[in-house]
C-alpha positions as CSV (number, residue, x, y, z in Angstrom):
1,X,155.9,141.7,99.1
2,X,152.5,143.3,99.6
3,X,152.8,147.0,98.8
4,X,149.3,147.9,100.0
5,X,149.7,146.2,103.4
6,X,153.2,147.6,103.8
7,X,152.0,151.1,103.0
8,X,149.3,151.1,105.6
9,X,151.7,149.6,108.2
10,X,154.2,152.4,107.4
11,X,151.5,155.1,107.7
12,X,150.5,153.7,111.1
13,X,154.1,153.6,112.2
14,X,154.6,157.2,111.1
15,X,151.4,158.3,112.9
16,X,149.5,159.5,109.8
17,X,146.7,158.4,107.5
18,X,147.2,157.3,104.0
19,X,146.7,159.6,101.0
20,X,145.2,157.9,98.0
21,X,145.4,160.1,94.9
22,X,143.4,159.6,91.8
23,X,144.8,160.8,88.5
24,X,143.1,160.4,85.1
25,X,145.8,158.7,83.0
26,X,146.4,160.5,79.7
27,X,145.1,163.9,80.7
28,X,145.9,166.2,79.0
29,X,148.1,163.8,77.0
30,X,150.1,160.7,77.8
31,X,153.5,162.4,78.1
32,X,152.3,165.2,80.3
33,X,150.3,162.8,82.4
34,X,153.4,160.8,83.2
35,X,155.1,163.9,84.4
36,X,152.1,164.8,86.5
37,X,152.0,161.3,88.0
38,X,155.6,161.5,89.0
39,X,155.1,164.8,90.6
40,X,152.0,163.6,92.5
41,X,153.9,160.6,93.8
42,X,156.9,162.7,94.9
43,X,154.6,165.1,96.7
44,X,153.5,162.5,99.2
45,X,150.9,160.2,97.6
46,X,150.8,156.8,99.4
47,X,148.6,155.0,96.9
48,X,148.0,155.9,93.3
49,X,144.6,155.3,91.6
50,X,145.4,155.2,87.9
51,X,142.2,156.2,86.3
52,X,141.4,154.6,82.9
53,X,139.4,157.1,80.8
54,X,136.1,155.7,79.6
55,X,133.6,157.1,77.0
56,X,130.5,156.3,79.1
57,X,131.2,156.9,82.8
58,X,128.4,156.6,85.4
59,X,130.2,157.5,88.6
60,X,132.4,160.3,87.5
61,X,131.4,163.9,87.9
62,X,132.0,166.7,85.4
63,X,135.7,167.3,86.3
64,X,136.8,163.7,85.7
65,X,134.4,163.2,82.8
66,X,136.1,166.2,81.0
67,X,139.6,164.9,81.9
68,X,138.6,161.5,80.5
69,X,137.3,163.0,77.3
70,X,140.5,165.0,76.8
71,X,142.6,161.9,77.5
72,X,140.7,159.8,75.0
73,X,141.0,162.5,72.3
74,X,144.7,162.6,73.0
75,X,144.8,158.9,72.0
76,X,145.1,157.3,75.4
77,X,144.4,153.6,75.5
78,X,144.7,150.9,78.1
79,X,148.0,149.6,76.6
80,X,149.4,153.1,76.8
81,X,148.3,153.3,80.5
82,X,150.0,150.0,81.2
83,X,153.2,151.4,79.8
84,X,152.8,154.3,82.2
85,X,152.6,151.9,85.0
86,X,155.7,150.1,83.8
87,X,157.5,153.5,83.8
88,X,156.2,154.2,87.3
89,X,157.7,151.0,88.6
90,X,161.1,152.1,87.4
91,X,161.3,154.8,90.1
92,X,158.5,154.1,92.7
93,X,157.1,151.2,94.8
94,X,153.9,153.1,95.6
95,X,150.9,150.8,95.3
96,X,149.0,151.2,92.0
97,X,145.3,150.7,91.7
98,X,143.9,150.3,88.2
99,X,140.7,152.3,88.3
100,X,138.3,151.4,85.5
101,X,134.9,150.4,84.2
102,X,134.5,146.7,83.3
103,X,133.9,147.2,79.6
104,X,137.5,148.4,79.1
105,X,138.9,145.5,81.0
106,X,136.7,142.9,79.3
107,X,137.6,144.2,75.9
108,X,141.3,143.7,76.7
109,X,140.6,140.3,78.2
110,X,140.4,139.9,82.0
111,X,142.8,136.9,82.2
112,X,145.4,138.5,80.0
113,X,145.1,141.9,81.7
114,X,145.5,140.4,85.1
115,X,148.6,138.6,83.9
116,X,150.1,141.8,82.5
117,X,149.3,143.7,85.6
118,X,151.0,141.2,87.8
119,X,154.1,141.3,85.6
120,X,154.1,145.1,85.8
121,X,153.5,145.4,89.5
122,X,149.9,146.8,89.5
123,X,148.6,145.9,93.0
124,X,144.8,146.1,92.7
125,X,141.8,146.8,90.5
126,X,138.9,149.0,91.3
127,X,136.1,148.3,88.8
128,X,133.4,150.8,89.3
129,X,130.5,149.0,87.7
130,X,131.0,145.5,89.0
131,X,128.7,144.9,91.9
132,X,129.1,142.2,94.5
133,X,126.8,139.8,92.7
134,X,128.9,139.9,89.6
135,X,132.3,140.1,91.2
136,X,133.1,136.5,90.3
137,X,133.7,137.8,86.8
138,X,136.8,139.3,88.2
139,X,137.9,138.2,91.7
140,X,138.9,134.6,91.0
141,X,141.2,135.7,88.2
142,X,142.7,138.4,90.3
143,X,143.4,136.0,93.2
144,X,145.3,133.8,90.8
145,X,147.7,136.7,90.1
146,X,147.8,138.1,93.7
147,X,146.0,141.3,92.7
148,X,143.5,142.8,95.1
149,X,139.9,143.7,94.2
150,X,138.9,147.0,95.9
151,X,135.2,147.1,96.7
152,X,133.1,150.3,96.9
153,X,130.7,150.8,99.8
154,X,128.0,153.5,99.2
155,X,126.3,155.7,101.8
156,X,123.1,153.8,100.9
157,X,124.6,150.4,101.4
158,X,122.9,148.7,104.4
159,X,125.3,147.5,107.1
160,X,124.4,143.8,106.6
161,X,125.1,144.1,102.9
162,X,128.4,145.9,103.6
163,X,129.4,143.1,105.9
164,X,128.7,140.6,103.0
165,X,130.8,142.7,100.6
166,X,133.7,143.1,103.0
167,X,133.8,139.5,104.3
168,X,136.6,138.3,102.1
169,X,138.1,141.6,100.9
170,X,141.8,142.0,100.5
171,X,143.9,145.2,100.1
172,X,141.6,147.9,101.3
173,X,138.0,149.0,101.1
174,X,136.7,152.3,99.7
175,X,133.8,154.1,101.3
176,X,132.0,156.6,99.1
177,X,131.4,159.6,101.4
178,X,128.5,161.3,99.5
179,X,125.6,160.3,97.4
180,X,126.0,161.0,93.7
181,X,129.0,161.3,91.4
182,X,132.5,162.3,92.0
183,X,133.4,166.0,92.5
184,X,134.7,168.3,95.2
185,X,132.2,169.5,97.7
186,X,132.1,172.4,100.2
187,X,131.2,170.1,103.1
188,X,130.7,166.4,103.8
189,X,127.6,164.7,105.3
190,X,127.0,165.0,109.0
191,X,126.5,161.3,109.4
192,X,129.9,160.4,107.9
193,X,131.6,159.9,111.2
194,X,129.1,157.4,112.5
195,X,129.0,155.6,109.2
196,X,132.8,155.2,109.1
197,X,132.9,153.9,112.7
198,X,130.2,151.3,111.9
199,X,132.1,150.1,108.8
200,X,135.5,150.0,110.6
201,X,134.0,147.5,113.1
202,X,133.2,145.0,110.3
203,X,136.0,145.7,107.9
204,X,138.9,143.3,108.0
205,X,141.2,145.5,106.0
206,X,142.1,149.2,106.0
207,X,139.1,151.5,105.1
208,X,139.6,154.7,103.1
209,X,137.0,157.3,102.2
210,X,136.6,159.5,99.2
211,X,134.3,161.5,96.9
212,X,133.9,165.2,97.6
213,X,137.1,165.9,99.5
214,X,138.4,169.3,98.3
215,X,140.9,170.4,100.9
216,X,143.5,169.2,103.4
217,X,141.1,170.1,106.2
218,X,138.3,167.9,104.7
219,X,140.8,165.1,104.1
220,X,142.0,165.2,107.7
221,X,138.4,165.3,109.0
222,X,137.4,162.3,106.9
223,X,140.5,160.2,107.6
224,X,140.2,160.8,111.4
225,X,137.6,158.0,111.3
226,X,139.2,155.9,108.6
227,X,142.7,154.7,107.6
228,X,143.1,157.1,104.7
229,X,141.4,159.6,102.4
230,X,140.9,159.5,98.6
231,X,141.2,162.7,96.6
232,X,140.3,162.7,92.9
233,X,138.4,165.6,91.3
234,X,140.2,168.2,93.4
235,X,143.5,167.0,92.1
236,X,142.4,166.4,88.5
237,X,140.8,169.8,88.1
238,X,144.0,171.7,88.7
239,X,145.3,170.7,85.3
240,X,142.4,172.5,83.7
241,X,143.1,175.8,85.5
242,X,146.4,176.5,83.8
243,X,147.4,177.2,80.3
244,X,151.0,176.0,80.9
245,X,151.4,172.4,81.8
246,X,154.5,172.8,83.9
247,X,152.6,175.4,86.0
248,X,149.7,173.0,86.4
249,X,152.0,170.1,87.4
250,X,153.7,172.4,90.0
251,X,150.4,173.5,91.4
252,X,149.1,170.0,91.6
253,X,152.1,168.8,93.4
254,X,151.8,171.6,95.9
255,X,148.2,170.7,96.5
256,X,149.0,167.1,97.0
257,X,151.8,168.0,99.4
258,X,149.3,170.0,101.4
259,X,146.9,167.0,101.5
260,X,149.7,164.7,102.7
261,X,150.7,167.1,105.4
262,X,147.1,167.4,106.6
263,X,146.9,163.7,107.1
264,X,149.6,163.7,109.8
265,X,148.2,163.1,113.3
C-alpha cells in the first residue's frame, strides 16, 4: 500500500486538489496537539505534515518559530511525536510526512528512526536543511524502508537544477511559492503560475505548493496549477488566537474544512 500515491489518485477521481496541512507537534502541549491533529484530519486534510519543533529553525517564520518554542517548553521530544504518529494510525490512514531539520533526526539515528517510522506507518520525511548534494545522507536509508524523501524546490532554483533534484523523486515534490521564511501572505507572486507549469512538465510525481497561503481562495489559486496546496502558518497561528484550547481546535478545524472545500474543482 502506498498511501501518498493512493491519496493523489483519490483526489483526482474526486475532482479536487490535495490539501496538505502542517501542524507543529506538541503545540501548545502534546495532549492538546493530539486533539488538534485529529480535528484537522477529520476536517478534510489529505496529507499531514507533522512538524518536529527545533531550537534553531532557518526556514520557519515567526508563527511556526513561536509554536516550536512553546512545544519544546512543554517537553515535546521526537519520541513523543512518534507516539503521536502511532496514535494517529489507530484511527486514520492519512499519509504522514515527518517534517524536521536534520540535526534532530541525526541525533536520534537515521537508520533507527527510519526503521521506527516504517513500523509506525510514517510515509515520508521532509528534511528542510538537507540539500540535493547531501541527500545521500538520508535517501538510501529511506528507500530501504520504503519511505519517501520529499524535496523542496525554491523560487530561485534554476529549472535545470530542479530537473536534477526531481529526477528520481518519489512521493511528491514541494514547491516553495515565495522567497523567505514561512508565514501567511496577503498575495502570492505574479510569476507563480508560470513557474508551476514549468515544474509540472519535468516533475514525475505530484507537485504541491506552499508557503504564504492564508485563505481558501489563495489555496485554490495556487493548486489550480499544481496537484495540491500546503498550508502551515495560517493553520498554526489559530491556536495562538484563543485562550481556550477547545475553542482554538474548533476554529482550526473550521478553517481547514474551508480550505478543503476551496480545493474542489
